[in-house]
C-alpha positions in Angstrom: 29.1 -63.2 -40.8 26.7 -60.8 -39.0 27.9 -59.9 -35.5 25.2 -59.4 -33.0 25.4 -56.1 -31.2 22.9 -56.6 -28.3 24.0 -57.2 -24.8 27.6 -58.0 -25.5 29.1 -60.4 -22.9 32.0 -58.0 -22.2 29.6 -55.1 -21.6 27.7 -57.2 -19.2 30.8 -58.1 -17.3 32.2 -54.7 -17.1 29.0 -52.6 -17.0 26.0 -54.4 -15.4 24.2 -51.0 -15.2 24.2 -50.4 -18.9 24.5 -52.8 -21.8 24.4 -51.0 -25.2 21.7 -52.4 -27.5 22.2 -50.8 -30.8 19.3 -49.9 -33.2 20.9 -51.6 -36.2 23.6 -54.3 -36.4 27.0 -53.6 -38.0 27.5 -54.8 -41.6 30.4 -54.7 -43.9 32.4 -51.5 -43.8 32.7 -49.7 -47.1 35.6 -47.3 -47.7 34.4 -43.9 -49.0 36.3 -41.3 -50.8 33.6 -38.6 -50.2 31.6 -39.4 -53.3 32.6 -36.2 -55.2 35.8 -36.0 -57.3 35.6 -32.2 -57.1 33.5 -29.8 -55.0 29.9 -29.5 -56.1 29.2 -25.9 -57.2 25.4 -26.1 -57.9 23.9 -28.6 -55.4 24.7 -31.7 -53.4 22.9 -34.5 -51.6 24.0 -37.3 -49.3 21.8 -40.1 -48.0 22.2 -43.6 -46.6 21.5 -45.5 -49.8 22.8 -44.7 -53.3 19.3 -45.1 -54.9 17.9 -42.5 -52.4 20.7 -40.1 -53.1 20.2 -40.5 -56.8 16.5 -39.7 -56.4 17.5 -36.5 -54.6 20.0 -35.6 -57.4 17.2 -36.2 -60.0 15.0 -33.7 -58.3 17.8 -31.1 -57.9 18.7 -31.4 -61.6 15.0 -30.7 -62.4 15.2 -27.4 -60.5 13.8 -28.7 -57.2 14.5 -27.1 -53.9 16.3 -28.8 -51.0 12.8 -29.6 -49.5 11.7 -31.1 -52.8 14.8 -33.3 -52.9 14.3 -34.4 -49.4 10.7 -35.6 -50.1 12.0 -37.7 -53.0 14.9 -39.1 -50.9 12.5 -40.1 -48.0 10.1 -41.8 -50.4 13.0 -44.0 -51.8 14.5 -44.6 -48.3 11.2 -46.1 -47.2 11.5 -48.6 -50.0 15.2 -49.5 -50.1 16.1 -49.0 -46.4 12.9 -50.0 -44.6 14.8 -51.0 -41.5 15.7 -47.3 -40.8 12.9 -45.0 -41.9 9.7 -44.8 -43.9 6.5 -43.1 -44.6 5.0 -44.5 -41.4 7.7 -43.0 -39.2 8.7 -39.6 -38.0 11.4 -37.0 -38.5 13.0 -33.7 -37.5 13.9 -31.4 -40.3 16.1 -28.3 -40.1 15.8 -26.0 -43.2 17.9 -22.9 -44.2 16.2 -20.6 -46.7 19.2 -18.3 -47.1 18.1 -15.9 -44.4 16.9 -17.9 -41.5 16.5 -21.5 -40.2 13.2 -23.2 -39.8 12.7 -26.3 -37.6 9.9 -28.7 -38.7 8.8 -31.3 -36.1 7.4 -34.4 -37.7 7.8 -36.6 -34.5 5.1 -39.2 -33.9 2.5 -38.6 -31.2 0.9 -41.0 -28.6 -2.7 -41.9 -29.2 -5.5 -40.1 -27.4 -6.1 -43.2 -25.4 -2.5 -43.5 -24.2 -1.7 -43.5 -20.5 1.5 -43.4 -18.5 0.9 -47.0 -17.5 0.4 -48.4 -21.0 3.7 -50.3 -21.0 3.3 -51.9 -17.6 2.4 -55.5 -16.9 -0.5 -56.4 -14.6 2.1 -56.7 -11.8 3.0 -53.0 -12.3 6.4 -53.8 -13.8 7.4 -52.6 -17.2 7.3 -54.8 -20.2 10.6 -56.0 -21.5 11.9 -53.7 -24.2 11.5 -56.4 -26.9 8.0 -57.2 -25.9 7.1 -53.5 -26.0 8.7 -53.0 -29.4 7.1 -56.1 -30.9 3.5 -55.0 -30.2 0.8 -52.7 -31.4 1.3 -50.5 -28.3 4.6 -49.2 -29.7 3.1 -47.5 -32.8 2.4 -43.8 -32.7 0.7 -41.5 -35.2 3.3 -41.1 -37.9 4.5 -37.6 -38.7 7.1 -37.5 -41.5 4.6 -37.3 -44.4 2.5 -34.6 -42.9 5.6 -32.6 -42.0 7.1 -32.9 -45.5 3.8 -31.9 -47.1 3.7 -28.8 -45.0 7.3 -27.9 -45.6 6.8 -28.5 -49.3 3.8 -26.2 -49.2 6.0 -23.4 -47.8 9.4 -24.1 -49.5 8.7 -26.5 -52.4 8.9 -25.6 -56.1 8.2 -28.7 -58.1 4.8 -30.3 -58.1 4.2 -32.6 -55.1 3.4 -35.6 -57.4 6.7 -35.2 -59.3 8.7 -35.9 -56.1 7.3 -39.4 -55.8 8.2 -40.5 -59.3 11.6 -42.0 -58.5 10.3 -44.1 -55.6 7.2 -45.3 -57.6 9.4 -46.2 -60.5 11.8 -48.2 -58.3 8.9 -49.9 -56.4 7.3 -51.0 -59.7 10.4 -52.0 -61.6 12.3 -53.4 -58.6 15.6 -52.7 -56.9 18.4 -55.0 -56.0 18.6 -56.2 -52.4 21.7 -54.6 -50.9 24.2 -56.3 -48.7 23.1 -54.3 -45.6 19.4 -55.0 -46.1 20.1 -58.7 -46.6 22.2 -58.9 -43.4 19.7 -57.1 -41.3 16.7 -59.1 -42.6 18.8 -62.2 -41.8 19.2 -61.1 -38.2 15.5 -60.3 -37.6 13.4 -63.5 -37.2 10.3 -61.6 -36.2 9.8 -60.5 -39.8 9.1 -64.0 -40.9 5.8 -64.3 -39.0 4.3 -61.1 -40.4 1.8 -61.8 -43.2 3.1 -59.0 -45.3 6.8 -58.7 -44.4 7.4 -62.5 -44.4 6.7 -63.2 -48.1 8.3 -59.9 -49.0 11.6 -60.4 -47.4 11.9 -64.2 -47.4 11.4 -66.9 -50.1 9.1 -69.8 -49.8 11.6 -71.8 -47.8 11.9 -69.0 -45.3 15.4 -67.9 -46.5 16.1 -64.2 -46.7 16.1 -63.1 -50.4 19.7 -63.0 -51.5 21.8 -60.0 -52.2 21.1 -58.8 -55.8 17.6 -60.2 -55.8 15.2 -57.9 -57.7 12.6 -56.8 -55.1 9.4 -55.3 -56.3 6.9 -53.6 -54.0 3.6 -53.0 -55.8 1.7 -52.1 -52.6 4.2 -49.3 -51.8 3.9 -48.0 -55.3 0.1 -47.9 -55.1 0.2 -46.1 -51.7 2.7 -43.6 -53.0 0.5 -43.0 -56.1 -2.4 -42.1 -53.8 -0.3 -39.8 -51.7 1.1 -38.1 -54.9 -2.4 -37.6 -56.2 -4.3 -36.3 -53.1 -1.5 -35.3 -50.7 -1.4 -36.2 -47.0 -5.0 -37.4 -47.0 -3.9 -40.3 -49.1 -2.1 -41.6 -46.1 -3.8 -40.2 -43.0 -7.3 -41.0 -44.1 -9.1 -43.7 -46.2 -7.8 -47.2 -46.9 -4.2 -46.6 -45.9 -5.1 -45.3 -42.5 -7.7 -48.0 -42.0 -5.1 -50.7 -42.7 -2.6 -49.2 -40.3 -5.2 -49.2 -37.5 -6.4 -52.7 -38.3 -2.9 -54.1 -38.0 -2.1 -52.2 -34.8 -5.3 -53.2 -33.1 -5.2 -56.8 -34.5 -1.7 -57.4 -33.0 -1.4 -60.1 -30.3 -0.6 -57.3 -28.0 -3.0 -54.7 -29.4 -2.2 -51.0 -29.7 -4.3 -47.9 -29.1 -3.9 -46.0 -32.3 -7.2 -45.0 -34.0 -8.2 -43.4 -37.3 -8.9 -40.2 -35.4 -5.3 -40.1 -34.1 -4.1 -40.4 -37.7 -6.4 -37.9 -39.2 -5.7 -35.4 -36.5 -1.9 -35.5 -36.6 -0.3 -32.1 -37.0 3.3 -31.3 -37.6 4.8 -28.4 -35.6 7.1 -25.6 -36.8 9.3 -24.8 -33.9 11.9 -22.1 -33.3 15.4 -23.6 -34.0 18.0 -23.5 -31.2 21.2 -21.7 -32.2 24.2 -21.4 -30.0 27.7 -20.0 -30.3 30.6 -22.5 -30.2 34.1 -21.2 -30.7 34.0 -19.2 -34.0 30.8 -20.9 -35.2 27.0 -20.7 -34.8 25.5 -24.2 -34.4 21.8 -24.6 -35.0 19.7 -27.6 -34.2 16.4 -28.8 -32.7 15.2 -28.2 -29.2 12.8 -30.6 -27.3 11.2 -33.0 -27.8 14.6 -34.1 -29.1 17.5 -34.0 -26.7 20.0 -33.9 -29.6 21.0 -30.3 -29.8 20.9 -29.5 -26.1 23.0 -32.5 -25.1 25.4 -32.1 -28.0 26.0 -28.5 -27.1 26.4 -29.3 -23.4 29.1 -31.8 -24.3 31.0 -29.4 -26.6 30.6 -26.6 -24.0 31.8 -28.7 -21.2 34.8 -29.9 -23.2 35.8 -26.2 -23.7 36.1 -25.9 -19.9 38.9 -28.5 -20.0 42.4 -27.1 -21.0 43.7 -30.5 -22.0 40.7 -31.1 -24.3 41.1 -27.7 -25.9 44.8 -28.4 -26.6 44.1 -31.8 -28.2 44.2 -32.2 -31.9 42.9 -35.7 -32.1 41.4 -38.6 -30.1 44.0 -38.8 -27.3 43.5 -40.4 -23.9 43.4 -37.0 -22.3 40.7 -35.8 -24.8 38.7 -39.0 -24.5 38.7 -38.8 -20.7 37.4 -35.2 -20.8 34.8 -36.2 -23.4 33.5 -39.2 -21.3 33.2 -37.0 -18.2 31.5 -34.2 -20.2 29.0 -36.8 -21.6 28.2 -38.1 -18.1 27.2 -34.6 -17.0 25.2 -33.9 -20.1 23.3 -37.2 -20.1 22.5 -36.7 -16.4 20.7 -33.5 -17.3 19.1 -35.1 -20.4 17.6 -37.9 -18.3 16.3 -35.5 -15.7 14.9 -32.6 -17.7 14.2 -33.2 -21.4 10.8 -34.1 -22.8 8.0 -32.8 -25.0 7.8 -29.1 -24.3 4.0 -29.2 -24.6 4.1 -31.3 -21.4 7.4 -30.6 -19.7 8.6 -27.2 -18.5 12.1 -26.2 -19.2 14.3 -25.9 -16.2 14.1 -22.3 -14.9 11.6 -21.6 -17.7 14.2 -21.6 -20.5 16.0 -24.6 -22.2 19.0 -22.3 -22.8 19.6 -22.4 -19.1 21.2 -25.8 -19.8 23.8 -24.1 -22.0 24.4 -20.9 -19.9 28.2 -20.3 -19.6 28.1 -20.0 -15.8 26.2 -23.3 -15.5 28.6 -25.1 -17.9 31.6 -23.7 -15.9 30.1 -24.9 -12.7 29.4 -28.4 -14.1 32.8 -28.5 -15.8 34.5 -27.9 -12.4 33.3 -31.4 -11.4 35.6 -33.0 -14.0 38.8 -34.3 -12.4 41.8 -36.5 -13.3 39.8 -39.7 -12.6 36.5 -41.0 -13.8 33.6 -39.8 -11.7 30.8 -42.0 -10.6 27.5 -41.6 -12.5 26.8 -37.9 -12.4 23.7 -36.3 -11.0 21.7 -33.7 -12.8 22.6 -30.1 -12.1 20.3 -27.2 -11.1 20.0 -25.0 -14.2 17.9 -21.9 -13.5 18.1 -22.6 -9.8 14.6 -24.0 -9.8 14.1 -27.5 -8.5 11.7 -29.8 -10.4 9.6 -32.6 -8.9 10.7 -35.0 -11.6 12.7 -38.2 -11.5 15.5 -39.1 -14.0 14.6 -41.6 -16.6 16.5 -44.9 -16.4 18.6 -45.6 -19.5 16.8 -47.8 -22.0 17.2 -48.8 -25.7 16.6 -46.0 -28.2 17.1 -46.8 -31.8 16.7 -46.3 -35.5 17.0 -43.7 -38.1 18.6 -42.4 -41.3 20.1 -39.0 -42.2 19.5 -36.9 -45.3 21.6 -33.7 -46.0 20.9 -31.5 -49.0 22.1 -28.2 -50.4 20.3 -26.8 -53.5 21.4 -24.4 -56.2 19.9 -21.4 -54.3 22.1 -22.2 -51.3 19.1 -23.4 -49.3 19.8 -26.5 -47.2 18.1 -29.4 -45.3 19.3 -31.6 -42.5 16.7 -34.2 -41.8 17.0 -37.1 -39.4 14.2 -39.6 -40.0 13.2 -42.9 -38.3 10.9 -45.8 -37.6 12.8 -46.3 -34.4 14.0 -49.9 -34.0 15.3 -51.8 -37.0 12.1 -52.5 -39.1 10.0 -50.7 -36.5 7.6 -53.0 -34.7 8.2 -55.6 -37.5 4.7 -55.1 -38.8 4.2 -54.3 -42.5 1.1 -52.6 -43.9 0.0 -52.9 -47.5 -2.1 -49.7 -47.2 -5.3 -51.7 -47.8 -4.2 -52.4 -51.4 -4.2 -56.2 -51.1 -0.9 -56.2 -53.0 2.5 -57.7 -52.1 4.9 -55.6 -50.0 4.1 -52.4 -48.3 5.7 -50.2 -45.6 6.9 -50.9 -42.0 5.1 -49.4 -39.0 7.0 -47.5 -36.4 7.7 -48.4 -32.8 8.4 -44.8 -31.7 6.4 -45.0 -28.5 9.1 -47.1 -26.9 11.2 -43.9 -26.9 9.0 -42.9 -23.9 10.1 -44.2 -20.5 8.4 -47.6 -20.2 8.2 -47.0 -16.4 6.4 -43.7 -15.8 7.9 -43.3 -12.3 11.5 -43.1 -11.1 13.0 -45.1 -8.4 11.8 -42.5 -5.8 8.2 -42.6 -7.1 8.4 -39.2 -8.8 7.1 -38.9 -12.4 9.6 -39.1 -15.3 9.5 -36.2 -17.7 9.5 -38.5 -20.7 6.6 -40.7 -19.5 3.8 -41.6 -21.9 0.8 -39.2 -22.1 -2.0 -38.8 -24.6 -0.9 -36.7 -27.6 2.7 -36.4 -26.4 5.8 -36.7 -28.5 8.5 -39.0 -27.2 11.9 -37.7 -26.4 14.5 -38.3 -29.1 18.2 -38.0 -29.6 18.0 -37.0 -33.3 20.3 -34.1 -34.0 19.9 -32.5 -37.5 22.5 -29.7 -37.5 23.4 -26.7 -39.5 26.7 -24.8 -38.7 27.4 -21.2 -39.7 30.6 -19.2 -39.6 31.1 -15.7 -38.1 29.7 -14.0 -41.2 26.5 -16.1 -41.1 27.5 -18.3 -44.1 26.4 -21.9 -43.9 29.4 -24.2 -43.7 28.1 -27.6 -42.6 25.0 -29.7 -42.9 25.2 -32.7 -40.6 23.4 -35.5 -38.8 23.4 -39.2 -38.1 21.3 -42.2 -37.1 22.2 -44.3 -34.1 19.8 -43.9 -31.1 21.4 -42.0 -28.2 24.8 -42.4 -29.8 23.6 -39.9 -32.4 24.7 -37.1 -30.1 28.2 -38.5 -29.9 28.5 -39.1 -33.6 27.5 -35.5 -34.4 29.9 -34.2 -31.7 32.7 -36.2 -33.2 32.2 -34.9 -36.8 31.9 -31.3 -35.6 35.0 -31.6 -33.5 37.0 -33.4 -36.2 36.1 -31.1 -39.1 35.8 -27.7 -37.3 38.1 -27.9 -34.3 40.8 -30.2 -35.6 40.6 -29.1 -39.3 40.2 -32.6 -40.8 38.7 -33.1 -44.3 35.1 -33.9 -43.8 35.4 -37.6 -44.9 38.2 -38.1 -42.5 36.1 -36.5 -39.7 33.3 -39.0 -40.5 35.8 -41.9 -40.5 37.1 -41.1 -37.0 36.5 -43.8 -34.4 33.1 -43.7 -32.7 32.7 -43.5 -28.9 30.3 -42.5 -26.2 29.1 -42.5 -22.6 25.6 -42.4 -21.3 26.3 -41.7 -17.6 25.7 -45.4 -16.8 27.9 -48.4 -17.3 30.9 -48.1 -19.6 32.8 -45.8 -21.9 32.1 -47.5 -25.2 34.6 -47.2 -28.1 34.6 -48.6 -31.5 36.4 -51.9 -31.8 40.0 -51.4 -32.7 39.8 -47.6 -32.6 42.2 -46.9 -29.7 45.7 -48.2 -29.1 46.4 -50.7 -26.2 48.3 -47.8 -24.5 45.3 -45.5 -24.8 42.9 -48.2 -23.4 45.3 -48.9 -20.5 45.5 -45.1 -19.8 41.7 -44.7 -19.7 41.3 -47.8 -17.5 44.0 -46.5 -15.1 41.8 -43.4 -14.7 38.9 -45.5 -13.6 37.0 -45.9 -16.8 35.4 -49.2 -17.6 36.0 -49.3 -21.4 34.1 -51.6 -23.7 35.1 -52.1 -27.3 32.2 -52.8 -29.6 30.7 -52.0 -33.1 29.2 -48.6 -33.3 27.1 -48.3 -36.4 26.9 -44.6 -37.2 25.4 -43.3 -40.4 26.8 -39.7 -40.7 25.8 -37.9 -43.9 27.6 -34.6 -44.0 28.0 -31.7 -46.4 30.7 -29.1 -45.9 31.5 -25.9 -47.7 35.1 -25.6 -49.0 36.7 -23.2 -51.5 35.0 -23.9 -54.8 31.8 -25.5 -53.5 30.5 -28.4 -51.4 32.2 -31.6 -50.5 30.7 -34.4 -48.4 31.3 -37.3 -46.0 29.4 -40.5 -46.3 29.7 -43.0 -43.4 31.7 -46.1 -44.3 29.6 -48.0 -41.7 26.6 -47.8 -44.0 25.9 -47.7 -47.8 25.4 -44.0 -48.3 27.0 -41.8 -50.9 27.5 -38.1 -51.7 26.3 -36.8 -55.1 26.4 -33.4 -56.6 27.2 -31.1 -59.5 
């Protein structure tokens, strides 16, 4: 039976300031053995669905690069895992070419007509999150295809059209409905009312199509054939773009997206952010995602706590230090981080948030008992006239990790935001059955543009702006500069905690990578409760944490870590048992 994950009664009782709404519900847990019987010597790929991972393996076997394989994986994920990502979504991609890292930003952008007030009711109060999501207003100009096309132009080897063959084949021949897709469709009634999604996911009686049902998607195949033939123009211009705009503007709560917004979308190649942590160099993405900065703040703050440094597992002492570190990091996240094209870094440099003196100063605030919700610090000693963003639902995503035979690598986190995006499916103007889901990424902006004190929120909606994210695609290197880990996860704001967990487990505690992925999940967002995965801590540990003043809530925490790690003899991987992913390689 599917367990709902939204607004748990216990969370409401213990933490009225913050009830965790998760992007995707928990489904049956699957024990994973890592997917590889021995280390892969040539190449490896891990993705959230076996069919997507198989597509990546097919491209790698054909001599494709890590970028080539990623394009193929994304095309299949949009078909078999439409609740998480797709061609009408966005992504952050971190690439290693053997010499340097490149950071490709394929995050969605707000329409040119967007305003800070677009999610407010006539009375000036924000829409409810569900009303905002289930609207045309929530759809931004998608970025993942344009970003992949540009990355392929620079780092691809196989012809662009070849990369879509696995997804087109599956869409035309059909794929079996997986248990996870069935359970998530069953829990989303809004899909039934959509003229494309309803007949695609449900039978004539309105019942979700059963596990194992062969699901064909001729509209998706036709759209991919156009993209394969003419490149990004096959999506951002012409019939596909026109159909996306028609559905956004024809919604009961119409959106603002136009054909010009789609045609004008441009991916951005940014400088990656790389920081030393213990004996490693951790590289990730800077703003507009908060993933790397907040992750590295937490890890850096933990290293100011002797008991946390001494721990070799999830003890009560370590969990207390982690929760307090997370409060401090998430306070800074809410205050400072937004699209760097619109929001200035504190003190003029995002690295000020990770300066050793600043982390030591913030770490000194951690005591023996749980602190009240933390306030943002003053990195760079320059006050900003901004208000912190109130915590709100942030969702979605899937993770792809690839290493090719040249030693090049990709970590890509990709998303349509909430499960099934805004629950609107486009057929790309084909008139055929099926299609692809539209994103609701604009609800990653603060729905209320002003803070409680009337000051503007850094992550407010503005025309052309990219919403703040928590996506944290990560590459880790050793002292010699050798790549040792490719990591990332879906999970909304909990992504940061999931990636922190696997880095700590594998690199600080020395666990095999699958065991590090399997570790219990947990997190704190500087409001409400310390959340821990149901059954993860002993009664004694829970009592210890509560005695220190923590309100602890046990719940399902649906991570989707897909991790590759270098070992003697090649690459091994960890695929999250909480989703359907696998690790494949040779």
